[in-house]
C-alpha positions as CSV (number, residue, x, y, z in Angstrom):
1,M,-14.8,-41.7,95.7
2,G,-12.6,-44.8,95.8
3,P,-8.9,-45.0,95.2
4,A,-7.6,-44.4,91.7
5,R,-7.2,-47.4,89.6
6,A,-3.7,-48.3,88.7
7,P,-3.0,-48.2,84.9
8,V,-2.6,-51.6,83.2
9,V,0.7,-52.5,81.6
10,I,0.3,-54.1,78.2
11,D,3.4,-55.8,76.8
12,A,4.4,-56.3,73.2
13,P,2.9,-59.8,72.7
14,A,-0.5,-58.7,74.2
15,T,-0.4,-55.5,72.1
16,A,0.2,-57.5,68.9
17,R,-2.6,-59.9,69.6
18,A,-5.0,-57.0,70.1
19,L,-4.1,-55.4,66.8
20,A,-5.1,-58.0,64.2
21,F,-5.2,-56.2,60.9
22,P,-8.8,-56.7,59.8
23,E,-10.1,-55.2,63.1
24,L,-7.4,-52.5,63.2
25,V,-8.1,-51.3,59.7
26,T,-11.8,-51.1,60.6
27,V,-11.1,-49.1,63.7
28,L,-8.7,-46.8,61.8
29,R,-11.3,-46.2,59.1
30,G,-13.7,-44.9,61.8
31,A,-11.1,-42.8,63.5
32,F,-10.0,-41.0,60.3
33,A,-13.6,-40.4,59.4
34,A,-14.5,-39.0,62.9
35,G,-11.3,-37.1,63.5
36,A,-9.6,-36.1,66.7
37,T,-7.6,-33.2,68.2
38,V,-4.0,-33.7,67.1
39,P,-1.6,-31.0,68.3
40,E,1.7,-30.4,66.5
41,R,4.1,-33.1,67.4
42,H,7.5,-32.2,68.8
43,H,10.8,-33.3,67.3
44,H,13.9,-33.3,69.5
45,Y,17.2,-34.3,67.9
46,V,19.6,-36.4,70.1
47,P,23.3,-36.4,69.0
48,V,25.0,-39.7,68.8
49,E,28.7,-39.8,68.4
50,G,29.8,-41.3,65.1
51,R,26.3,-42.0,63.9
52,T,23.1,-40.4,62.6
53,P,21.4,-38.3,65.3
54,G,18.4,-39.9,67.0
55,V,15.0,-38.2,67.0
56,L,12.6,-38.1,70.0
57,L,9.0,-37.7,68.9
58,V,6.3,-36.6,71.3
59,M,2.9,-37.2,69.7
60,P,-0.3,-36.3,71.7
61,A,-3.9,-36.7,70.6
62,W,-7.4,-36.9,72.2
63,R,-11.0,-37.2,71.4
64,E,-13.5,-35.4,73.6
65,G,-15.3,-37.8,75.8
66,G,-13.0,-40.6,74.8
67,Y,-9.3,-41.3,75.1
68,L,-6.3,-39.0,75.5
69,G,-2.9,-40.4,74.7
70,V,0.7,-39.6,74.0
71,K,3.3,-41.6,72.2
72,L,7.0,-41.2,73.0
73,A,9.0,-42.6,70.1
74,N,12.8,-42.7,69.8
75,I,14.0,-43.1,66.2
76,F,17.6,-43.9,65.9
77,P,18.4,-44.8,62.2
78,G,22.0,-45.7,63.1
79,N,20.8,-48.6,65.2
80,T,20.6,-50.8,62.1
81,T,24.4,-51.0,62.1
82,L,24.2,-52.3,65.6
83,G,21.7,-55.0,64.8
84,L,19.0,-53.1,66.9
85,P,15.6,-51.8,66.0
86,S,15.6,-48.2,64.8
87,V,12.4,-47.4,66.7
88,H,11.7,-47.7,70.5
89,A,8.4,-46.4,71.7
90,G,5.9,-46.3,74.5
91,Y,2.3,-45.2,74.7
92,L,0.4,-43.7,77.6
93,L,-3.4,-43.8,77.5
94,F,-5.7,-41.7,79.7
95,D,-9.4,-41.0,80.1
96,A,-10.0,-37.8,78.2
97,S,-12.9,-36.8,80.6
98,T,-10.8,-37.1,83.8
99,G,-7.2,-37.4,82.9
100,A,-7.0,-40.6,84.8
101,P,-4.3,-43.0,83.6
102,L,-5.6,-46.2,81.9
103,A,-2.7,-48.0,80.4
104,M,0.9,-48.1,79.5
105,I,1.2,-49.9,76.2
106,D,4.1,-51.2,74.1
107,G,4.6,-48.4,71.6
108,N,6.7,-50.4,69.1
109,E,3.9,-52.7,68.3
110,I,1.4,-49.8,68.1
111,T,3.8,-47.9,65.8
112,A,4.6,-50.8,63.5
113,R,1.1,-52.2,63.2
114,R,-0.8,-48.9,62.9
115,T,1.7,-47.8,60.2
116,V,1.1,-50.7,57.8
117,A,-2.6,-50.8,58.7
118,V,-2.9,-47.1,57.7
119,S,-1.3,-48.0,54.3
120,A,-3.7,-50.9,53.9
121,L,-6.6,-48.6,54.8
122,A,-5.5,-46.2,52.0
123,A,-5.1,-49.1,49.6
124,S,-8.7,-50.2,50.3
125,Y,-9.7,-47.0,48.5
126,L,-6.9,-46.6,46.0
127,A,-5.6,-50.0,44.9
128,R,-7.6,-51.9,42.2
129,E,-10.1,-54.3,43.8
130,D,-8.5,-57.2,42.0
131,A,-4.9,-56.3,43.0
132,R,-3.1,-59.6,43.6
133,S,0.6,-58.9,43.3
134,L,2.5,-56.9,46.0
135,L,6.1,-55.7,45.9
136,I,7.7,-54.9,49.2
137,V,10.7,-52.6,49.0
138,G,12.7,-53.0,52.3
139,A,13.2,-55.9,54.6
140,G,12.8,-54.5,58.1
141,R,10.1,-54.7,60.7
142,L,7.5,-52.8,58.7
143,A,8.3,-54.7,55.5
144,G,7.7,-58.0,57.4
145,L,4.2,-56.9,58.4
146,A,3.2,-55.2,55.1
147,A,2.0,-58.4,53.3
148,H,-0.3,-59.3,56.2
149,A,-1.8,-55.8,56.3
150,F,-2.5,-55.6,52.6
151,R,-3.9,-59.1,52.5
152,A,-6.6,-57.8,54.9
153,V,-8.0,-55.5,52.2
154,R,-7.0,-57.0,48.8
155,P,-6.7,-60.6,47.5
156,I,-2.8,-60.6,47.5
157,D,-1.5,-64.0,46.5
158,R,2.0,-63.1,45.1
159,V,4.6,-61.1,47.0
160,A,8.0,-60.0,45.8
161,V,10.7,-58.6,48.2
162,W,13.5,-56.3,47.1
163,N,16.1,-54.8,49.3
164,V,19.4,-53.1,48.7
165,R,20.9,-56.1,50.6
166,P,19.7,-59.1,48.6
167,D,20.4,-61.5,51.5
168,R,17.9,-59.6,53.7
169,A,15.2,-59.8,50.9
170,I,15.9,-63.5,50.6
171,A,15.5,-64.0,54.3
172,L,12.2,-62.0,54.5
173,A,10.7,-63.9,51.5
174,A,11.6,-67.2,53.3
175,T,9.9,-65.9,56.5
176,L,6.8,-65.0,54.6
177,R,6.7,-68.4,53.0
178,E,6.9,-70.0,56.4
179,Q,3.8,-67.8,57.3
180,G,1.9,-69.2,54.4
181,I,2.4,-66.4,51.9
182,E,3.8,-67.1,48.4
183,A,6.9,-64.8,48.4
184,V,10.1,-64.5,46.4
185,Q,13.2,-62.3,46.4
186,A,13.1,-59.8,43.4
187,P,16.6,-59.5,41.8
188,S,15.6,-56.5,39.6
189,L,13.8,-53.6,41.2
190,E,12.8,-52.2,37.8
191,Q,11.2,-55.4,36.7
192,A,9.5,-56.0,40.0
193,V,7.9,-52.6,40.0
194,G,6.7,-53.1,36.5
195,E,4.9,-56.3,37.4
196,A,3.4,-55.2,40.7
197,D,-0.2,-54.1,41.4
198,I,0.8,-52.5,44.7
199,V,4.3,-51.2,45.5
200,T,5.0,-50.5,49.1
201,C,8.3,-49.0,50.3
202,A,9.4,-49.1,54.0
203,T,13.0,-47.9,53.9
204,L,15.3,-45.2,55.2
205,S,16.5,-44.3,51.8
206,A,17.9,-40.8,51.1
207,D,17.6,-41.2,47.3
208,P,14.6,-42.1,45.2
209,L,14.3,-45.9,44.7
210,I,11.0,-46.1,42.6
211,R,10.9,-44.4,39.2
212,G,7.7,-43.3,37.7
213,E,8.5,-44.7,34.3
214,W,8.6,-48.2,35.7
215,L,5.0,-48.1,37.0
216,R,2.4,-50.2,35.2
217,P,-1.1,-48.6,34.5
218,G,-3.4,-49.1,37.4
219,A,-0.5,-49.4,40.0
220,H,-0.8,-48.2,43.5
221,V,2.3,-46.9,45.2
222,D,2.6,-46.7,49.0
223,L,5.4,-44.8,50.6
224,I,6.0,-45.4,54.3
225,G,9.6,-44.1,54.8
226,S,10.9,-40.5,54.3
227,F,10.0,-38.9,57.5
228,T,12.6,-36.1,57.1
229,P,13.2,-33.6,54.3
230,A,16.4,-35.4,53.4
231,M,14.7,-38.8,52.7
232,R,13.2,-39.9,49.4
233,E,11.7,-43.2,48.2
234,A,10.1,-42.2,44.9
235,D,11.2,-39.8,42.1
236,D,9.2,-36.8,40.9
237,A,7.8,-38.8,37.9
238,C,5.9,-41.1,40.3
239,F,4.1,-38.1,41.7
240,A,3.5,-36.5,38.3
241,R,1.8,-39.6,37.0
242,A,-0.3,-40.3,40.1
243,R,-3.3,-39.0,42.1
244,V,-1.6,-38.3,45.4
245,F,-3.0,-38.8,48.9
246,V,-1.5,-38.3,52.4
247,D,-2.4,-39.4,55.9
248,S,-1.3,-36.0,57.3
249,E,-0.8,-32.6,55.7
250,R,2.2,-32.2,58.0
251,G,4.1,-34.3,55.5
252,F,4.3,-31.2,53.3
253,E,6.9,-29.8,55.7
254,E,8.4,-33.1,57.0
255,S,8.9,-35.5,54.1
256,G,11.3,-35.2,51.2
257,D,8.9,-37.3,49.2
258,L,6.4,-34.4,49.3
259,I,8.8,-31.4,49.6
260,G,10.7,-32.3,46.5
261,P,7.8,-32.9,44.1
262,L,6.1,-29.7,45.4
263,A,9.2,-27.7,44.7
264,S,9.6,-29.1,41.2
265,G,5.9,-28.8,40.3
266,A,5.4,-32.6,39.9
267,I,2.8,-32.0,42.6
268,P,1.0,-28.8,41.4
269,G,0.3,-27.7,45.0
270,P,-0.9,-29.0,48.4
271,E,-4.5,-28.3,47.3
272,S,-4.2,-31.0,44.7
273,V,-3.3,-33.7,47.3
274,G,-6.1,-35.7,48.9
275,T,-6.3,-36.8,52.5
276,L,-7.0,-40.2,54.0
277,A,-9.6,-38.5,56.2
278,G,-11.4,-37.3,53.1
279,L,-11.5,-40.8,51.7
280,C,-12.7,-42.3,54.9
281,G,-15.3,-39.6,55.4
282,G,-16.7,-40.1,51.9
283,L,-15.7,-36.6,50.9
284,L,-13.2,-37.7,48.2
285,A,-13.4,-40.4,45.5
286,G,-11.0,-43.2,45.7
287,R,-9.7,-45.1,42.6
288,R,-11.7,-43.9,39.5
289,T,-10.5,-46.2,36.8
290,D,-8.5,-49.5,36.5
291,E,-5.8,-47.6,34.5
292,E,-5.3,-44.8,37.0
293,I,-2.0,-44.7,39.0
294,T,-2.5,-43.8,42.7
295,L,0.1,-42.9,45.4
296,F,-0.3,-42.7,49.2
297,K,2.4,-41.0,51.3
298,A,2.3,-41.7,55.0
299,V,4.2,-39.7,57.6
300,G,2.4,-41.0,60.6
301,T,-0.3,-39.3,62.7
302,A,-1.1,-39.4,66.4
303,L,-4.7,-40.0,65.5
304,A,-3.8,-43.5,64.3
305,D,-1.8,-44.2,67.5
306,L,-4.7,-43.1,69.6
307,A,-7.2,-45.3,67.8
308,A,-4.8,-48.3,68.0
309,A,-4.2,-47.8,71.7
310,G,-7.9,-47.6,72.4
311,L,-8.4,-50.9,70.6
312,V,-5.6,-52.5,72.6
313,F,-7.0,-51.3,75.9
314,E,-10.6,-52.3,75.1
315,S,-9.4,-55.8,73.9
316,T,-7.4,-56.2,77.1
317,E,-10.3,-55.2,79.3
318,R,-12.6,-57.7,77.5
319,S,-10.2,-60.6,78.0
320,A,-9.4,-59.7,81.6
């Protein structure tokens, strides 16, 4: 037996190049259909003087005979006041048959791109096939990628951006226009929601932003934020009006956007909520009518990280 091979180090630009959205959505579709072993992730809270505590997430996953991986993600919401990203992450990829290390990959790019790609994957089942208008609520890193991800699955040609700070929405809309996407800042959230085929939220809001009464028939709502019980992006009426799907049933304990509606009865019970795995595996029907309102709540799953990391590693090996 020869010497162990040193793991490759894959930086952020190389990771981003390997995770083009059309290919990433396809890989994620197969991963959710096939499944993987995903143990409970660990949350460790890190006190920060004068600011919101940080959270260290440890997220392992593996597929027998394939890859084994773990993501270490530090989520520090208070970083926004410092002009820093709120998420810093790294990914360690191993051979699941031997435990041999294969790669150390930039976890920020994996996290950001797999997050919006999972939302786009859900939209490929739940949004109307002719959906053309997208409202992005938020103006951070995920919001900046959302239009590109959704355009991989639907013919989006009109994008509006709303943010609690209008200047940030104006800046993101300008950036999207520079990238060849027709985009404008939305002065009124209520009006923008009422005009959108797809509404995607990527915020750290503690209070509901989207009201169910604003939604047009046939709308699809995508909620990316709310990863703690104290966070909300949509009110109970959104859930009461919609068929609801999740990427992970762990959201029932972790996300205020699911805990609140379950407690109020807006969601009758966990059994009434569909899963992305069920959609990808053909066990559940996606959108049933053009008038139906659908809602997808993502909390993140290590299965998606593992699939994305495998794609990055294989793409890097092919180009070596």
